[in-house]
DSSP file (Angstrom, degrees, kcal/mol; ACC not computed):
  #  RESIDUE AA STRUCTURE BP1 BP2  ACC     N-H-->O    O-->H-N    N-H-->O    O-->H-N    TCO  KAPPA ALPHA  PHI   PSI    X-CA   Y-CA   Z-CA
    1    1 A M              0   0    0      0, 0.0     2,-0.3     0, 0.0     0, 0.0   0.000 360.0 360.0 360.0 134.1  -28.9  -68.4  129.8
    2    2 A T        -     0   0    0      1,-0.0     2,-0.5   102,-0.0   102,-0.1  -0.672 360.0-124.5 -90.1 142.2  -32.5  -69.5  129.3
    3    3 A N        -     0   0    0     -2,-0.3     2,-0.4   100,-0.1   100,-0.1  -0.737  26.7-164.1 -85.5 128.0  -33.3  -72.1  126.7
    4    4 A Q  E     -A  102   0A   0     98,-0.8    98,-3.4    -2,-0.5     2,-0.5  -0.908   9.2-142.1-113.9 142.4  -35.9  -70.9  124.2
    5    5 A T  E     -A  101   0A   0     -2,-0.4     2,-0.6    96,-0.2    96,-0.2  -0.898   6.7-157.1-106.3 128.7  -37.8  -73.2  121.8
    6    6 A L  E     -A  100   0A   0     94,-3.4    94,-2.9    -2,-0.5     2,-0.5  -0.920  11.2-152.6-102.8 119.9  -38.6  -72.1  118.3
    7    7 A K  E     +A   99   0A   0     -2,-0.6     2,-0.3    92,-0.2    92,-0.2  -0.827  19.0 174.3 -97.3 126.3  -41.5  -74.0  116.8
    8    8 A L  E     -A   98   0A   0     90,-3.0    90,-3.5    -2,-0.5     2,-0.5  -0.898  20.9-141.8-125.3 157.3  -41.6  -74.4  113.1
    9    9 A R  E     -A   97   0A   0     -2,-0.3     2,-0.6    88,-0.2    88,-0.2  -0.980   9.1-142.3-125.4 123.0  -44.0  -76.3  110.9
   10   10 A L  E     +A   96   0A   0     86,-2.9    86,-1.9    -2,-0.5     3,-0.1  -0.733  29.5 164.1 -81.5 117.6  -42.9  -78.2  107.8
   11   11 A K        +     0   0    0     -2,-0.6     2,-0.3     1,-0.3    -1,-0.2   0.713  59.8   6.6-106.9 -29.0  -45.6  -77.7  105.1
   12   12 A K        -     0   0    0     78,-0.1     2,-0.4    79,-0.0    -1,-0.3  -0.995  53.5-150.6-158.5 148.8  -43.8  -78.8  101.9
   13   13 A V        -     0   0    0     -2,-0.3    74,-0.1    70,-0.2     3,-0.1  -0.975  29.1-119.4-121.7 136.3  -40.6  -80.4  100.6
   14   14 A D     >  -     0   0    0     -2,-0.4     4,-2.6     1,-0.2     5,-0.2  -0.662  25.1-154.2 -74.0 112.3  -39.2  -79.7   97.2
   15   15 A P  H  > S+     0   0    0      0, 0.0     4,-2.4     0, 0.0     5,-0.2   0.865  87.9  48.1 -60.4 -39.5  -39.2  -83.2   95.6
   16   16 A V  H  > S+     0   0    0      2,-0.2     4,-2.5     1,-0.2     5,-0.2   0.930 115.1  43.5 -70.8 -44.5  -36.3  -82.6   93.2
   17   17 A K  H  > S+     0   0    0      2,-0.2     4,-2.6     1,-0.2     5,-0.2   0.909 115.2  50.0 -65.6 -40.5  -34.0  -81.1   95.7
   18   18 A Y  H  X S+     0   0    0     -4,-2.6     4,-2.3     1,-0.2    -2,-0.2   0.915 113.2  46.1 -62.7 -43.3  -34.9  -83.8   98.3
   19   19 A A  H  X S+     0   0    0     -4,-2.4     4,-2.5    -5,-0.2    -2,-0.2   0.877 111.8  51.9 -67.6 -37.8  -34.3  -86.5   95.7
   20   20 A L  H  X S+     0   0    0     -4,-2.5     4,-2.4     2,-0.2    -2,-0.2   0.936 112.4  44.4 -64.8 -46.6  -31.0  -85.0   94.6
   21   21 A V  H  X S+     0   0    0     -4,-2.6     4,-2.3     2,-0.2     5,-0.2   0.934 115.3  48.2 -63.6 -46.1  -29.6  -84.7   98.2
   22   22 A T  H  X S+     0   0    0     -4,-2.3     4,-2.5    -5,-0.2    -2,-0.2   0.905 112.3  49.2 -62.0 -42.2  -30.8  -88.3   99.0
   23   23 A T  H  X S+     0   0    0     -4,-2.5     4,-2.9     2,-0.2     5,-0.2   0.909 110.9  49.4 -65.1 -42.8  -29.3  -89.7   95.8
   24   24 A L  H  X S+     0   0    0     -4,-2.4     4,-2.0     2,-0.2    -1,-0.2   0.896 112.4  47.7 -65.1 -39.1  -26.0  -88.0   96.4
   25   25 A V  H  X S+     0   0    0     -4,-2.3     4,-2.3     2,-0.2     5,-0.2   0.936 113.6  48.4 -64.4 -45.6  -25.8  -89.3  100.0
   26   26 A Y  H  X S+     0   0    0     -4,-2.5     4,-2.6     1,-0.2    -2,-0.2   0.925 112.5  47.4 -60.5 -46.5  -26.8  -92.8   98.8
   27   27 A L  H  X S+     0   0    0     -4,-2.9     4,-2.4     2,-0.2    -1,-0.2   0.855 109.9  53.5 -67.3 -33.8  -24.2  -92.8   96.1
   28   28 A S  H  X S+     0   0    0     -4,-2.0     4,-2.2    -5,-0.2    -1,-0.2   0.935 112.1  44.2 -64.0 -46.1  -21.5  -91.5   98.4
   29   29 A I  H  X S+     0   0    0     -4,-2.3     4,-2.9     1,-0.2     5,-0.4   0.898 111.9  54.4 -64.5 -39.7  -22.1  -94.3  100.9
   30   30 A L  H  X>S+     0   0    0     -4,-2.6     4,-1.9    -5,-0.2     5,-0.9   0.914 109.3  47.3 -60.6 -44.1  -22.3  -96.8   98.0
   31   31 A L  H  X5S+     0   0    0     -4,-2.4     4,-0.6     3,-0.2    -1,-0.2   0.914 116.0  44.1 -63.7 -43.0  -18.9  -95.7   96.8
   32   32 A I  H  <5S+     0   0    0     -4,-2.2    -2,-0.2    -5,-0.2    -1,-0.2   0.911 125.9  28.6 -69.9 -42.5  -17.3  -95.9  100.2
   33   33 A V  H  X5S+     0   0    0     -4,-2.9     4,-0.6    -5,-0.2    -3,-0.2   0.926 126.8  33.7 -88.9 -48.3  -18.9  -99.2  101.3
   34   34 A Y  H  X5S+     0   0    0     -4,-1.9     4,-2.6    -5,-0.4     5,-0.2   0.766 100.0  73.0 -88.5 -26.3  -19.5 -101.3   98.2
   35   35 A T  H  X<S+     0   0    0     -5,-0.9     4,-2.4    -4,-0.6     5,-0.2   0.924  98.4  48.0 -58.6 -47.2  -16.6 -100.4   95.9
   36   36 A P  H  > S+     0   0    0      0, 0.0     4,-2.3     0, 0.0    -1,-0.2   0.901 112.9  50.1 -60.4 -37.2  -13.9 -102.3   97.9
   37   37 A F  H  X S+     0   0    0     -4,-0.6     4,-2.9     2,-0.2     5,-0.2   0.916 110.4  48.6 -66.4 -42.3  -16.2 -105.3   98.0
   38   38 A I  H  X S+     0   0    0     -4,-2.6     4,-2.0     2,-0.2    -1,-0.2   0.911 113.0  47.7 -65.0 -41.1  -16.8 -105.3   94.2
   39   39 A L  H  X S+     0   0    0     -4,-2.4     4,-1.7    -5,-0.2    -1,-0.2   0.909 113.3  48.3 -66.4 -40.0  -13.1 -104.9   93.5
   40   40 A L  H  X S+     0   0    0     -4,-2.3     4,-2.3    -5,-0.2    -2,-0.2   0.930 112.4  48.0 -63.9 -45.4  -12.3 -107.7   95.9
   41   41 A F  H  X S+     0   0    0     -4,-2.9     4,-2.7     1,-0.2    -1,-0.2   0.831 108.6  54.4 -67.0 -31.0  -14.9 -110.0   94.4
   42   42 A S  H  X S+     0   0    0     -4,-2.0     4,-1.5    -5,-0.2    -1,-0.2   0.859 108.6  49.4 -70.7 -32.7  -13.8 -109.3   90.9
   43   43 A L  H  X S+     0   0    0     -4,-1.7     4,-0.7     2,-0.2    -2,-0.2   0.917 113.5  45.6 -67.2 -42.7  -10.2 -110.3   91.9
   44   44 A I  H >< S+     0   0    0     -4,-2.3     3,-0.9     1,-0.2     4,-0.4   0.911 113.1  50.3 -65.2 -42.0  -11.6 -113.5   93.4
   45   45 A G  H >< S+     0   0    0     -4,-2.7     3,-1.0     1,-0.2     6,-0.3   0.788 101.1  63.7 -67.4 -27.7  -13.8 -114.1   90.3
   46   46 A G  H 3< S+     0   0    0     -4,-1.5    -1,-0.2     1,-0.2    -2,-0.2   0.750  98.9  55.0 -67.9 -22.6  -10.8 -113.6   88.0
   47   47 A A  T << S+     0   0    0     -3,-0.9    -1,-0.2    -4,-0.7    -2,-0.2   0.579 102.7  69.5 -85.6  -9.5   -9.1 -116.6   89.5
   48   48 A S  S X  S-     0   0    0     -3,-1.0     3,-1.2    -4,-0.4     4,-0.2  -0.389  98.8 -98.5-100.7-179.1  -12.1 -118.9   88.8
   49   49 A D  T >  S+     0   0    0      1,-0.2     3,-0.6     2,-0.1     4,-0.3   0.725 119.9  62.4 -71.0 -21.4  -13.5 -120.2   85.5
   50   50 A L  T 3> S+     0   0    0      1,-0.2     4,-1.5     2,-0.1     3,-0.4   0.523  78.6  90.4 -81.5  -4.3  -16.1 -117.5   85.5
   51   51 A G  H <> S+     0   0    0     -3,-1.2     4,-2.1    -6,-0.3    -1,-0.2   0.831  78.6  58.8 -62.3 -34.0  -13.5 -114.8   85.3
   52   52 A A  H <> S+     0   0    0     -3,-0.6     4,-1.2    -4,-0.2    -1,-0.2   0.888 105.5  49.3 -64.7 -38.5  -13.5 -114.8   81.5
   53   53 A G  H  > S+     0   0    0     -3,-0.4     4,-0.8    -4,-0.3    -1,-0.2   0.875 111.0  49.9 -67.5 -36.3  -17.2 -113.9   81.4
   54   54 A A  H  <>S+     0   0    0     -4,-1.5     5,-2.7     1,-0.2     3,-0.4   0.851 106.2  56.2 -69.8 -33.5  -16.6 -111.1   83.9
   55   55 A M  H ><5S+     0   0    0     -4,-2.1     3,-1.1     1,-0.2    -1,-0.2   0.797  97.1  63.2 -70.0 -27.3  -13.7 -109.7   81.9
   56   56 A V  H 3<5S+     0   0    0     -4,-1.2    -1,-0.2     1,-0.3    -2,-0.2   0.883 106.5  45.5 -61.3 -37.0  -15.9 -109.4   78.8
   57   57 A L  T 3<5S-     0   0    0     -4,-0.8    -1,-0.3    -3,-0.4    -2,-0.2   0.379 129.0 -96.3 -88.5   4.2  -18.0 -106.9   80.8
   58   58 A G  T X>5 -     0   0    0     -3,-1.1     3,-0.7    -4,-0.2     4,-0.6   0.517  53.4-115.1  95.6   5.5  -15.0 -105.0   82.1
   59   59 A G  H 3><S-     0   0    0     -5,-2.7     4,-1.4     1,-0.2     3,-0.2  -0.324  74.9 -15.9  68.5-145.5  -14.7 -106.7   85.4
   60   60 A G  H 3> S+     0   0    0      1,-0.2     4,-2.4     2,-0.2    -1,-0.2   0.810 131.2  61.1 -67.8 -33.2  -15.2 -104.8   88.7
   61   61 A L  H <> S+     0   0    0     -3,-0.7     4,-2.3     1,-0.2    -1,-0.2   0.912 105.4  47.8 -62.7 -42.3  -14.9 -101.3   87.2
   62   62 A F  H  X S+     0   0    0     -4,-0.6     4,-2.7    -3,-0.2     5,-0.2   0.898 111.0  52.4 -63.6 -40.1  -17.9 -101.9   84.9
   63   63 A G  H  X S+     0   0    0     -4,-1.4     4,-2.4     2,-0.2    -2,-0.2   0.891 109.3  49.1 -62.7 -40.2  -19.9 -103.2   87.8
   64   64 A I  H  X S+     0   0    0     -4,-2.4     4,-2.2     2,-0.2    -2,-0.2   0.932 113.1  46.3 -64.9 -45.6  -19.1 -100.1   89.9
   65   65 A I  H  X S+     0   0    0     -4,-2.3     4,-2.3     1,-0.2    -2,-0.2   0.928 115.4  45.5 -64.1 -45.2  -20.1  -97.7   87.1
   66   66 A M  H  X S+     0   0    0     -4,-2.7     4,-2.8     1,-0.2     5,-0.5   0.886 110.9  54.1 -66.2 -37.5  -23.3  -99.6   86.3
   67   67 A M  H  X S+     0   0    0     -4,-2.4     4,-2.0    -5,-0.2     5,-0.3   0.909 111.0  46.2 -61.6 -41.5  -24.1  -99.8   90.1
   68   68 A L  H  X S+     0   0    0     -4,-2.2     4,-2.0     3,-0.2    -2,-0.2   0.915 117.0  42.9 -68.1 -42.5  -23.7  -96.1   90.4
   69   69 A I  H  X S+     0   0    0     -4,-2.3     4,-2.2     2,-0.2     5,-0.2   0.973 121.7  36.9 -69.1 -54.0  -25.8  -95.3   87.3
   70   70 A I  H  X S+     0   0    0     -4,-2.8     4,-2.4     1,-0.2     5,-0.2   0.929 120.0  48.0 -66.8 -44.9  -28.6  -97.7   87.8
   71   71 A G  H  X S+     0   0    0     -4,-2.0     4,-2.6    -5,-0.5     5,-0.2   0.903 111.7  50.9 -61.9 -41.3  -28.7  -97.3   91.6
   72   72 A G  H  X S+     0   0    0     -4,-2.0     4,-2.4    -5,-0.3    -1,-0.2   0.912 111.3  47.1 -63.0 -43.6  -28.7  -93.5   91.3
   73   73 A I  H  X S+     0   0    0     -4,-2.2     4,-2.4     2,-0.2     5,-0.2   0.932 114.0  47.4 -64.2 -45.6  -31.6  -93.5   88.9
   74   74 A I  H  X S+     0   0    0     -4,-2.4     4,-2.5     1,-0.2     5,-0.2   0.934 114.2  45.9 -63.0 -46.5  -33.6  -95.9   91.0
   75   75 A V  H  X S+     0   0    0     -4,-2.6     4,-2.4     1,-0.2    -1,-0.2   0.901 112.5  51.8 -64.5 -40.1  -33.0  -94.0   94.2
   76   76 A F  H  X S+     0   0    0     -4,-2.4     4,-2.0    -5,-0.2    -2,-0.2   0.937 113.1  43.6 -61.7 -47.5  -33.7  -90.6   92.5
   77   77 A V  H  X S+     0   0    0     -4,-2.4     4,-2.2     1,-0.2    -2,-0.2   0.927 115.1  48.1 -65.6 -45.6  -37.1  -91.8   91.1
   78   78 A I  H  X S+     0   0    0     -4,-2.5     4,-2.4    -5,-0.2    -1,-0.2   0.888 111.7  50.8 -63.9 -37.9  -38.2  -93.5   94.4
   79   79 A T  H  X S+     0   0    0     -4,-2.4     4,-2.5    -5,-0.2    -1,-0.2   0.871 107.8  52.1 -70.1 -35.9  -37.2  -90.5   96.4
   80   80 A I  H  X S+     0   0    0     -4,-2.0     4,-2.3     2,-0.2    -2,-0.2   0.936 111.7  47.1 -62.8 -44.4  -39.2  -88.1   94.1
   81   81 A I  H  X S+     0   0    0     -4,-2.2     4,-2.2     1,-0.2    -2,-0.2   0.918 112.5  49.8 -61.7 -43.0  -42.3  -90.4   94.6
   82   82 A A  H  X S+     0   0    0     -4,-2.4     4,-2.6     1,-0.2    -2,-0.2   0.887 110.4  50.1 -63.7 -39.0  -41.7  -90.5   98.4
   83   83 A A  H  X S+     0   0    0     -4,-2.5     4,-2.7     2,-0.2   -70,-0.2   0.884 109.6  50.8 -67.9 -37.9  -41.4  -86.7   98.5
   84   84 A L  H  X S+     0   0    0     -4,-2.3     4,-2.1     2,-0.2    -2,-0.2   0.909 112.2  46.6 -64.9 -41.1  -44.7  -86.3   96.5
   85   85 A I  H  X S+     0   0    0     -4,-2.2     4,-2.5     2,-0.2    -2,-0.2   0.910 112.0  51.7 -65.3 -41.6  -46.4  -88.7   98.9
   86   86 A L  H  X S+     0   0    0     -4,-2.6     4,-2.8     1,-0.2    -2,-0.2   0.923 109.4  49.4 -60.4 -44.8  -44.9  -86.8  101.9
   87   87 A N  H  X S+     0   0    0     -4,-2.7     4,-2.2     2,-0.2    -1,-0.2   0.895 110.8  50.6 -62.0 -40.1  -46.2  -83.5  100.5
   88   88 A F  H  X S+     0   0    0     -4,-2.1     4,-1.7     2,-0.2    -2,-0.2   0.937 112.9  45.2 -62.2 -46.5  -49.6  -85.0  100.0
   89   89 A I  H  X S+     0   0    0     -4,-2.5     4,-2.0     1,-0.2     6,-0.3   0.896 111.9  52.3 -65.9 -39.7  -49.7  -86.3  103.6
   90   90 A L  H  X>S+     0   0    0     -4,-2.8     5,-1.4     1,-0.2     4,-1.1   0.885 109.0  50.3 -63.0 -37.7  -48.4  -83.0  105.0
   91   91 A S  H  <5S+     0   0    0     -4,-2.2    -1,-0.2     1,-0.2    -2,-0.2   0.855 113.2  45.8 -69.3 -33.0  -51.1  -81.0  103.1
   92   92 A K  H  <5S+     0   0    0     -4,-1.7    -2,-0.2     1,-0.2    -1,-0.2   0.789 118.2  41.2 -79.1 -28.1  -53.8  -83.3  104.5
   93   93 A T  H  <5S-     0   0    0     -4,-2.0    -2,-0.2    -5,-0.2    -1,-0.2   0.493 112.9-109.7-100.0  -3.7  -52.5  -83.3  108.1
   94   94 A G  T  <5 -     0   0    0     -4,-1.1    -3,-0.2    -5,-0.2    -4,-0.1   0.585  66.7 -68.1  88.4   9.3  -51.6  -79.6  108.4
   95   95 A G      < -     0   0    0     -5,-1.4     2,-0.5    -6,-0.3   -84,-0.2  -0.369  58.5 -73.0 103.2 178.4  -47.9  -80.1  108.4
   96   96 A L  E     -A   10   0A   0    -86,-1.9   -86,-2.9    -2,-0.1     2,-0.3  -0.973  40.3-133.9-119.6 119.1  -45.3  -81.5  110.7
   97   97 A D  E     -A    9   0A   0     -2,-0.5     2,-0.4   -88,-0.2   -88,-0.2  -0.566  23.6-171.8 -75.7 131.7  -44.4  -79.5  113.9
   98   98 A I  E     -A    8   0A   0    -90,-3.5   -90,-3.0    -2,-0.3     2,-0.5  -0.992  10.1-151.3-126.5 130.3  -40.7  -79.3  114.5
   99   99 A D  E     -A    7   0A   0     -2,-0.4     2,-0.4   -92,-0.2   -92,-0.2  -0.886  11.4-171.2-103.5 129.5  -39.1  -77.9  117.7
  100  100 A F  E     -A    6   0A   0    -94,-2.9   -94,-3.4    -2,-0.5     2,-0.5  -0.928  15.6-138.3-115.6 144.5  -35.7  -76.2  117.6
  101  101 A E  E     -A    5   0A   0     -2,-0.4     2,-0.5   -96,-0.2   -96,-0.2  -0.889  12.0-135.5-105.0 129.7  -33.8  -75.2  120.7
  102  102 A K  E     -A    4   0A   0    -98,-3.4   -98,-0.8    -2,-0.5     4,-0.0  -0.718  22.4-178.4 -82.0 124.2  -32.0  -71.8  120.7
  103  103 A I        -     0   0    0     -2,-0.5    -1,-0.1  -100,-0.1  -100,-0.1   0.044  63.7 -61.8-117.7  27.4  -28.6  -72.4  122.2
  104  104 A G  S    S+     0   0    0      1,-0.3     2,-0.6  -102,-0.1    -2,-0.1   0.654  87.5 129.7 111.9  17.0  -27.1  -68.9  122.2
  105  105 A F        -     0   0    0      5,-0.0     2,-0.6     2,-0.0    -1,-0.3  -0.917  36.5-164.7-104.9 119.1  -26.9  -67.7  118.6
  106  106 A D     >  -     0   0    0     -2,-0.6     4,-0.8     1,-0.2     3,-0.1  -0.900   9.4-167.6-109.8 112.6  -28.3  -64.2  118.2
  107  107 A F  H  > S+     0   0    0     -2,-0.6     4,-0.7     1,-0.2     3,-0.4   0.867  83.7  57.9 -66.2 -37.0  -29.0  -63.2  114.6
  108  108 A D  H  4 S+     0   0    0      1,-0.2     3,-0.5     2,-0.2    -1,-0.2   0.896 111.2  39.0 -64.6 -42.2  -29.6  -59.5  115.3
  109  109 A S  H  4 S+     0   0    0      1,-0.2    -1,-0.2    -3,-0.1    -2,-0.2   0.597 114.5  54.9 -85.3  -9.7  -26.3  -58.8  117.0
  110  110 A Q  H  < S+     0   0    0     -4,-0.8     8,-2.8    -3,-0.4     2,-0.2   0.457  78.1 112.3-103.2  -2.3  -24.3  -61.0  114.5
  111  111 A Q  B  <  -B  117   0B   0     -4,-0.7     6,-0.2    -3,-0.5     2,-0.0  -0.522  54.0-147.6 -78.3 137.7  -25.3  -59.5  111.2
  112  112 A G    >   -     0   0    0      4,-3.6     3,-1.1    -2,-0.2    -1,-0.1  -0.125  37.2 -82.6 -87.3-170.1  -22.7  -57.6  109.2
  113  113 A D  T 3  S+     0   0    0      1,-0.2    -2,-0.1     2,-0.1    -1,-0.0   0.803 127.7  44.8 -67.0 -30.7  -23.2  -54.6  106.9
  114  114 A Q  T 3  S-     0   0    0      2,-0.1    -1,-0.2     0, 0.0     3,-0.1   0.143 123.2 -95.8-103.9  19.7  -24.2  -56.6  103.9
  115  115 A G  S <  S+     0   0    0     -3,-1.1     2,-0.2     1,-0.3    -2,-0.1   0.510  83.5 132.7  82.9   3.9  -26.6  -59.0  105.8
  116  116 A R        -     0   0    0      1,-0.0    -4,-3.6    -5,-0.0     2,-0.7  -0.567  63.3-112.9 -86.7 154.3  -24.1  -61.7  106.2
  117  117 A I  B     -B  111   0B   0     -6,-0.2     2,-0.3    -2,-0.2    -6,-0.2  -0.784  35.1-161.0 -88.5 119.0  -23.6  -63.4  109.5
  118  118 A E              0   0    0     -8,-2.8     0, 0.0    -2,-0.7     0, 0.0  -0.686 360.0 360.0 -98.5 152.0  -20.2  -62.5  111.0
  119  119 A Q              0   0    0     -2,-0.3    -1,-0.1    -8,-0.0    -8,-0.1   0.408 360.0 360.0-106.8 360.0  -18.4  -64.4  113.7
């Protein structure tokens, strides 16, 4: 089987969709990585004299919720700005060339009656 290269050019990115995907990925990683640490630190902080102040704010649960809300808003806004800058640069440079390698998937022979790809 011969390898064929498909050349595509990225000309524009939808800023809102790009920001939404980036924010969801960031928040997912944040939940997986940081939530156990925040809960552990809130337990450790509860044993110290500063624990009473942390309990006024709801302890670790409040920190997790605020981290998700504030972090999500910040990442969403920064990513929209980054996508707008990316679109500006792509328009000035003529786009970004991307090479894809065809590895044996043939769209013509795999289409079903309703235009869906069947396996």
